[in-house]
C-alpha positions as CSV (number, residue, x, y, z in Angstrom):
1,M,-23.4,4.4,-30.5
2,E,-20.0,5.5,-29.1
3,R,-18.3,7.9,-31.5
4,E,-14.5,7.9,-31.3
5,F,-12.3,10.7,-32.7
6,E,-12.1,10.4,-36.5
7,S,-13.6,6.9,-36.7
8,K,-16.9,5.3,-37.4
9,P,-19.5,5.1,-34.6
10,K,-19.4,2.0,-32.5
11,E,-22.6,0.4,-31.2
12,V,-22.5,-0.5,-27.5
13,G,-26.1,-0.3,-26.5
14,Q,-27.9,1.6,-23.7
15,V,-30.8,1.0,-21.3
16,Y,-32.8,3.9,-19.9
17,L,-34.6,3.6,-16.5
18,Y,-37.4,6.1,-15.8
19,L,-38.6,6.2,-12.2
20,Q,-42.1,7.5,-11.8
21,E,-42.3,10.2,-9.1
22,S,-46.1,10.9,-9.3
23,A,-49.0,10.5,-11.7
24,F,-47.8,11.2,-15.3
25,L,-44.4,12.4,-14.0
26,F,-41.1,10.6,-14.6
27,R,-37.6,11.5,-13.4
28,D,-34.8,12.1,-15.9
29,P,-33.6,8.6,-16.9
30,Q,-30.8,6.7,-15.3
31,I,-28.6,5.4,-18.1
32,L,-26.8,2.0,-18.2
33,T,-24.3,1.7,-21.1
34,G,-22.9,-1.4,-22.6
35,T,-19.1,-1.9,-22.7
36,E,-18.7,-4.2,-25.7
37,V,-18.9,-3.1,-29.4
38,F,-21.8,-4.8,-31.2
39,G,-22.7,-6.8,-28.1
40,R,-26.3,-5.6,-28.4
41,F,-26.6,-4.7,-24.7
42,G,-30.3,-4.1,-24.0
43,S,-31.7,-6.5,-26.6
44,A,-33.6,-8.2,-23.9
45,I,-34.7,-7.0,-20.4
46,T,-36.6,-8.9,-17.7
47,H,-37.9,-8.1,-14.3
48,L,-36.4,-10.7,-11.9
49,G,-38.3,-10.0,-8.7
50,D,-36.3,-9.5,-5.5
51,L,-33.3,-11.8,-5.8
52,N,-31.5,-10.8,-2.6
53,Q,-34.6,-10.2,-0.4
54,D,-33.6,-6.6,0.3
55,G,-37.1,-5.2,-0.5
56,Y,-36.1,-3.9,-4.0
57,N,-36.8,-5.5,-7.3
58,D,-33.8,-6.5,-9.6
59,I,-33.5,-6.9,-13.4
60,A,-31.5,-8.8,-15.9
61,I,-30.2,-7.3,-19.2
62,G,-29.1,-9.4,-22.2
63,A,-26.1,-8.7,-24.4
64,P,-26.4,-11.7,-26.8
65,F,-23.3,-11.0,-28.9
66,A,-21.0,-9.8,-26.1
67,G,-18.1,-11.7,-24.5
68,E,-15.4,-14.1,-25.7
69,D,-16.2,-15.4,-29.2
70,R,-19.4,-13.4,-29.0
71,R,-20.9,-16.1,-26.9
72,G,-23.3,-13.7,-25.2
73,K,-23.8,-12.4,-21.7
74,V,-26.6,-11.6,-19.2
75,L,-25.9,-8.9,-16.6
76,I,-27.8,-8.8,-13.2
77,Y,-28.5,-5.4,-11.8
78,N,-29.8,-5.0,-8.2
79,G,-32.4,-2.3,-7.3
80,Y,-32.2,0.2,-4.5
81,S,-34.1,3.3,-3.4
82,N,-32.8,5.5,-6.3
83,G,-33.1,3.0,-9.1
84,L,-30.5,0.4,-10.1
85,K,-26.9,-0.1,-8.8
86,T,-24.6,1.0,-11.6
87,D,-22.4,-2.1,-11.5
88,P,-23.8,-5.6,-12.1
89,S,-23.7,-7.9,-9.2
90,Q,-23.3,-10.9,-11.5
91,V,-22.5,-11.7,-15.1
92,L,-23.7,-14.9,-16.7
93,N,-21.7,-16.1,-19.7
94,G,-22.9,-18.2,-22.7
95,A,-20.9,-21.3,-23.7
96,W,-22.1,-22.6,-27.1
97,A,-20.7,-20.2,-29.7
98,S,-19.4,-21.7,-33.0
99,Q,-17.5,-20.2,-35.8
100,S,-20.5,-20.2,-38.1
101,M,-23.1,-19.0,-35.6
102,P,-23.0,-17.0,-32.3
103,S,-25.1,-18.6,-29.6
104,G,-27.2,-15.5,-29.0
105,F,-27.2,-16.3,-25.3
106,G,-29.4,-13.7,-23.6
107,F,-31.5,-13.0,-26.7
108,T,-34.6,-13.8,-24.6
109,L,-35.1,-13.6,-20.8
110,R,-37.8,-14.6,-18.4
111,G,-37.6,-13.9,-14.7
112,D,-39.7,-13.6,-11.5
113,S,-40.9,-17.2,-11.3
114,D,-39.8,-19.6,-8.6
115,V,-39.0,-22.8,-10.4
116,D,-37.6,-24.8,-7.5
117,K,-40.0,-23.4,-4.8
118,N,-37.2,-22.1,-2.5
119,D,-38.9,-18.7,-2.2
120,Y,-36.3,-17.0,-4.5
121,P,-37.2,-16.1,-8.1
122,D,-35.3,-17.9,-10.8
123,L,-34.2,-16.8,-14.4
124,I,-34.6,-18.5,-17.8
125,V,-32.2,-17.5,-20.5
126,G,-32.7,-18.3,-24.2
127,A,-29.9,-18.8,-26.6
128,F,-31.6,-18.9,-30.1
129,G,-28.4,-19.6,-32.1
130,A,-27.8,-22.8,-30.1
131,G,-31.5,-23.7,-29.9
132,K,-31.3,-23.9,-26.1
133,A,-32.7,-22.4,-22.9
134,V,-31.0,-22.4,-19.5
135,V,-32.5,-22.2,-16.1
136,Y,-30.5,-20.3,-13.4
137,R,-31.8,-21.1,-9.9
138,A,-31.3,-18.2,-7.4
139,R,-29.2,-19.0,-4.4
140,P,-30.6,-18.2,-0.9
141,V,-29.0,-15.1,0.6
142,V,-27.4,-15.2,4.0
143,T,-27.0,-11.9,5.8
144,V,-24.4,-12.1,8.6
145,N,-24.1,-9.5,11.4
146,A,-20.6,-9.9,12.8
147,L,-18.8,-7.7,15.4
148,L,-15.6,-7.6,17.4
149,I,-15.5,-6.5,21.1
150,L,-12.2,-5.7,22.7
151,N,-11.8,-5.6,26.5
152,P,-10.0,-3.4,27.4
153,M,-9.6,-1.3,24.3
154,I,-6.7,0.6,25.9
155,V,-4.0,-1.9,27.1
156,N,-1.7,-0.9,29.9
157,P,1.8,-2.4,29.2
158,D,2.6,-2.2,33.0
159,N,-0.5,-4.2,34.0
160,K,1.1,-7.7,33.5
161,T,-1.3,-10.3,34.7
162,C,-1.1,-13.1,32.2
163,Q,1.5,-15.9,31.9
164,P,1.7,-17.5,28.4
165,P,2.2,-21.3,28.2
166,G,5.8,-22.3,28.4
167,S,7.0,-18.9,29.7
168,Q,8.1,-17.6,33.1
169,L,7.4,-14.0,32.2
170,L,4.1,-12.1,32.9
171,V,2.6,-10.1,30.1
172,A,-0.1,-7.5,29.5
173,C,-3.2,-9.0,27.8
174,F,-6.7,-8.3,26.6
175,T,-9.7,-10.2,25.3
176,V,-11.0,-10.3,21.7
177,R,-14.6,-11.4,21.6
178,V,-16.0,-12.5,18.1
179,C,-19.7,-12.5,17.8
180,A,-22.0,-13.3,14.8
181,A,-25.6,-13.8,14.0
182,F,-27.3,-14.6,10.7
183,E,-30.7,-14.4,9.0
184,G,-32.1,-15.3,5.6
185,Q,-35.1,-16.8,3.9
186,S,-35.3,-20.5,3.1
187,I,-31.9,-21.4,4.5
188,S,-31.0,-24.2,6.9
189,D,-31.0,-23.6,10.6
190,E,-27.3,-24.3,10.9
191,I,-24.7,-22.0,9.2
192,V,-20.9,-22.4,9.6
193,L,-18.5,-19.5,8.9
194,N,-14.8,-20.0,8.0
195,S,-13.2,-17.2,10.0
196,E,-9.8,-15.7,10.3
197,L,-8.6,-13.2,13.0
198,Q,-5.6,-11.1,12.1
199,L,-3.8,-9.1,14.9
200,D,-2.0,-5.9,14.2
201,S,-3.0,-6.2,10.5
202,L,-1.8,-2.8,9.4
203,K,1.8,-3.8,10.1
204,Q,3.4,-4.9,6.8
205,K,4.7,-8.4,6.1
206,G,8.0,-8.8,7.9
207,A,7.3,-6.0,10.5
208,V,7.0,-6.9,14.2
209,K,3.5,-7.7,15.2
210,R,3.0,-6.2,18.7
211,T,0.3,-8.6,19.8
212,L,0.0,-12.4,19.6
213,F,-2.6,-15.0,20.5
214,F,-2.1,-16.3,24.0
215,D,-2.4,-20.0,23.2
216,Y,-0.8,-20.1,19.7
217,H,2.0,-17.3,19.9
218,Q,0.9,-16.3,16.3
219,S,-0.6,-13.1,15.0
220,N,-3.4,-14.8,13.0
221,H,-5.8,-17.7,13.8
222,Y,-8.3,-19.7,11.7
223,F,-11.4,-21.1,13.3
224,F,-15.1,-21.9,12.7
225,I,-18.2,-20.1,13.9
226,V,-21.1,-22.5,14.2
227,M,-24.6,-20.9,14.4
228,E,-27.6,-23.1,14.9
229,K,-30.5,-20.6,15.0
230,Q,-31.3,-17.4,13.1
231,K,-31.0,-14.0,14.7
232,K,-29.2,-15.4,17.7
233,L,-25.7,-14.0,18.6
234,Y,-23.0,-16.7,18.9
235,C,-19.7,-15.5,20.5
236,Q,-16.1,-16.8,21.1
237,D,-13.4,-15.3,23.2
238,F,-9.7,-15.2,22.4
239,L,-6.9,-14.0,24.8
240,V,-4.3,-11.8,23.2
241,Y,-1.1,-10.5,24.8
242,L,1.2,-7.6,24.2
243,R,4.8,-8.4,23.5
244,D,7.5,-7.0,25.8
245,E,8.3,-3.3,25.2
246,T,11.9,-4.2,24.2
247,E,10.6,-6.1,21.1
248,F,9.0,-3.2,19.4
249,R,9.2,0.6,19.2
250,D,5.8,1.7,17.9
251,K,3.5,2.5,20.9
252,L,1.3,5.2,19.3
253,S,-0.3,3.7,16.2
254,P,-3.5,1.6,16.9
255,I,-3.4,-2.2,16.9
256,N,-5.7,-3.1,14.1
257,I,-7.7,-6.4,14.7
258,N,-9.4,-7.7,11.6
259,L,-12.0,-10.5,11.3
260,N,-12.6,-12.0,7.8
261,Y,-15.3,-14.6,7.2
262,S,-16.9,-16.7,4.5
263,L,-19.6,-19.4,4.3
264,D,-18.3,-23.0,4.8
265,E,-20.0,-24.6,1.8
266,S,-18.8,-28.1,2.7
267,H,-21.3,-28.0,5.5
268,F,-24.3,-28.1,3.0
269,K,-24.7,-31.8,2.3
270,D,-27.8,-31.9,0.1
271,S,-26.5,-32.1,-3.5
272,M,-29.9,-31.0,-5.0
273,M,-30.2,-27.9,-2.8
274,V,-28.8,-24.7,-4.2
275,K,-26.1,-23.6,-1.7
276,P,-26.6,-20.3,0.0
277,I,-24.4,-17.3,-0.6
278,L,-23.3,-14.3,1.5
279,N,-25.1,-11.0,0.9
280,Y,-23.2,-9.4,-2.0
281,Y,-23.7,-5.9,-0.7
282,Q,-22.4,-6.6,2.8
283,R,-18.7,-6.5,3.8
284,S,-17.3,-9.9,4.9
285,S,-14.9,-8.4,7.3
286,V,-15.0,-6.4,10.6
287,T,-12.2,-4.2,12.1
288,E,-11.6,-2.8,15.5
289,Q,-8.7,-1.1,17.1
290,A,-6.9,-1.4,20.4
291,Y,-4.5,1.1,21.8
292,I,-1.4,1.0,24.0
293,L,-1.8,3.2,27.1
294,V,0.7,6.0,27.0
295,D,1.3,8.7,29.6
296,C,-0.6,11.4,27.8
297,G,-3.5,12.4,30.1
298,E,-7.2,11.4,29.8
299,D,-7.4,11.7,26.0
300,N,-4.4,9.2,25.6
301,L,-3.2,11.6,22.8
302,C,0.4,12.8,23.3
303,I,1.2,16.3,22.1
304,P,4.9,17.0,22.5
305,D,6.6,20.4,22.3
306,L,10.0,19.8,20.8
307,H,12.8,22.3,20.7
308,L,16.3,22.0,19.3
309,S,19.4,24.2,19.5
310,A,23.0,23.4,18.5
311,V,26.4,25.2,18.4
312,P,29.8,24.0,17.0
313,D,32.9,23.9,19.3
314,K,34.8,26.1,16.7
315,D,33.6,28.9,14.5
316,Q,35.9,28.3,11.6
317,L,37.8,25.5,9.8
318,I,41.3,26.1,8.3
319,I,42.2,24.3,5.1
320,G,45.2,22.0,5.6
321,E,44.7,21.4,9.3
322,E,43.2,18.1,10.7
323,N,39.8,19.6,11.3
324,C,37.6,17.9,13.9
325,V,34.4,19.6,14.9
326,M,32.0,18.7,17.7
327,L,28.4,19.8,17.5
328,I,27.0,20.5,21.0
329,I,23.3,19.8,20.7
330,N,20.5,20.6,23.2
331,P,17.2,18.7,22.5
332,R,14.3,19.5,24.8
333,N,10.6,18.5,25.2
334,D,8.3,21.0,27.0
335,G,5.1,19.0,26.2
336,E,3.9,15.4,26.6
337,G,5.9,12.3,25.7
338,A,7.4,12.2,22.2
339,Y,7.4,8.5,20.9
340,E,10.1,7.0,18.8
341,A,11.9,10.4,19.1
342,E,15.1,10.7,17.0
343,L,17.6,13.4,16.2
344,H,18.3,13.6,12.5
345,I,21.6,15.3,11.3
346,K,22.2,15.8,7.6
347,I,25.9,15.5,7.0
348,P,27.5,17.9,4.4
349,P,29.7,16.4,1.7
350,E,32.9,17.8,3.3
351,A,32.3,15.9,6.6
352,D,32.4,12.4,7.9
353,Y,30.8,11.1,11.1
354,T,33.3,9.9,13.7
355,G,31.2,9.2,16.8
356,V,29.6,10.5,20.0
357,E,31.5,12.5,22.6
358,R,32.0,10.1,25.6
359,N,34.6,12.0,27.7
360,S,32.5,14.8,29.2
361,K,30.3,14.4,32.3
362,A,28.2,17.3,31.1
363,L,27.2,15.7,27.9
364,R,24.8,12.6,27.6
365,V,26.0,9.7,25.5
366,L,23.4,8.8,22.8
367,S,23.0,5.7,20.6
368,C,23.6,7.0,17.1
369,D,23.8,5.3,13.7
370,Y,25.1,6.4,10.3
371,K,22.4,6.0,7.5
372,M,21.9,6.7,3.8
373,E,18.4,8.0,2.9
374,N,17.8,8.7,-0.8
375,E,21.5,9.4,-1.3
376,T,21.6,11.8,1.7
377,R,24.1,10.9,4.4
378,M,22.5,11.1,7.9
379,V,23.3,10.5,11.5
380,V,20.2,9.3,13.4
381,C,20.3,9.3,17.2
382,D,17.7,7.7,19.6
383,L,16.3,10.3,22.0
384,G,13.9,7.8,23.8
385,N,10.6,6.0,23.3
386,P,9.2,8.1,24.7
387,M,11.3,11.2,25.0
388,V,9.6,12.1,28.3
389,A,7.9,15.4,29.2
390,G,10.5,17.8,30.6
391,A,13.5,16.1,28.9
392,N,16.3,18.7,28.6
393,F,19.9,17.6,28.1
394,S,23.0,18.2,25.9
395,T,25.0,15.8,23.8
396,G,28.1,16.0,21.6
397,I,28.4,14.5,18.1
398,R,31.9,14.5,16.4
399,F,32.7,14.9,12.7
400,S,35.9,15.0,10.7
401,V,36.1,17.7,8.0
402,Q,38.6,17.1,5.2
403,H,37.1,17.2,1.7
404,F,37.4,20.9,0.7
405,E,37.8,20.3,-3.1
406,N,34.3,21.4,-4.1
407,S,33.3,23.4,-1.1
408,D,32.2,27.0,-0.8
409,F,33.2,29.4,2.0
410,S,31.2,27.4,4.6
411,I,29.8,24.0,5.4
412,N,26.2,23.4,6.6
413,F,24.8,20.9,9.0
414,E,21.0,20.4,9.1
415,L,19.4,19.1,12.4
416,Q,15.8,18.3,13.5
417,I,14.0,16.1,16.0
418,K,11.4,13.8,14.6
419,S,8.8,11.6,16.4
420,S,5.9,9.3,15.5
421,N,3.3,11.5,17.3
422,K,0.4,12.6,15.2
423,V,0.4,16.2,16.5
424,N,3.6,18.4,16.8
425,S,5.7,15.5,15.6
426,T,8.9,17.6,14.8
427,S,11.0,20.3,16.4
428,N,12.3,23.5,14.7
429,L,14.9,23.0,11.9
430,V,18.4,24.1,12.8
431,N,21.0,25.0,10.2
432,L,24.6,25.3,11.4
433,H,27.1,27.2,9.2
434,I,30.8,26.8,9.9
435,N,33.1,29.1,7.9
436,I,36.1,27.7,5.9
437,T,39.3,29.9,5.8
438,A,42.8,29.6,4.5
439,A,45.7,30.9,6.7
440,A,49.4,31.3,5.8
441,Q,52.2,31.2,8.4
442,V,54.8,33.6,7.1
443,Q,58.3,34.2,8.6
444,V,60.4,37.1,7.3
445,R,64.1,37.1,8.2
446,G,66.6,39.8,7.4
């Protein structure tokens, strides 16, 4: 029973599994609880034998009045070293319920007998309300061992040795080797996998994929893996190239390469034979990661040391004048390369961005854009990809300050360098305060 607050108890049913540890000694029970009220989970239980050939026996539990229109269900639970997996690997549904009489599907169960002699135990389910019994033939289980091998795993973008079809340009490339082997009891000697390779799979839809297949100029590819003998490794090689550095900014995050596979059931021609199925408890995908070589020492991990300082070209603003202020900013990197490095300037409400100072030989001209981020007005300037080790320069960013209606006695600019590096990704935060004053020009004549 399941008791809900201030309501009548609801019957859901439970099954208790006691594992025997030694003579006359059982562990505390593992409890499996039904999920449907009055479904009668646990009315029938049968030992199935080893359905998936993993060395552990499996069981079926009937809930003859569960499901849609109380048609009845049978739930398959797989065994393992500590008892039963808590979630069913399969749910069988009855189909004969009428308004006058539920089918009682799962009221009786019989397992652990191989009806079709394929070396896998089958299951008979009784449905007393319908006066029927159903035979479920177990499908042979195919266990696939698949792997991806990348050569090299770290790609040097300067080592351009491949020329894609229809292009005059040389590109950096690497090889993706897909290998697979299979094994299983009472299955045909030839197995075919429907396979898909996805390049740079962590990049969201619409984002630039940094790698493409050499022959197809696409980031994903569908193909078959044909295996003709058990426990033998079958491999295929695919050439992948790195796009030109001008086409993407992200050089630090790994390039995720993902292989998904499933059984090609159209390959099994015998209509009487029960078609095999992939091992339920084995993942049907494999992932490996390639990296872009960056100038970051032997560990290929860049740790920058970013510093920022800034001063305005005037220390006060006078209400009524045409106030233009230039921030003289000094970004510096005392560590390794900072990738996708950007200068972020938060603009106060009183100011408007007018541009980059271009008339001074002492100040470097940066590429800057005005942006809105969550209703915050920003200027974002590109500092390099990477902002190299030892970088140290000054730049000038100009603002017009006019809107004093709601201002206090000063305005505030907030500045910081941000990069995509995993360690030391930002610089110190700089807050610049510029005072606001009112001045009167008075002439006295007498």
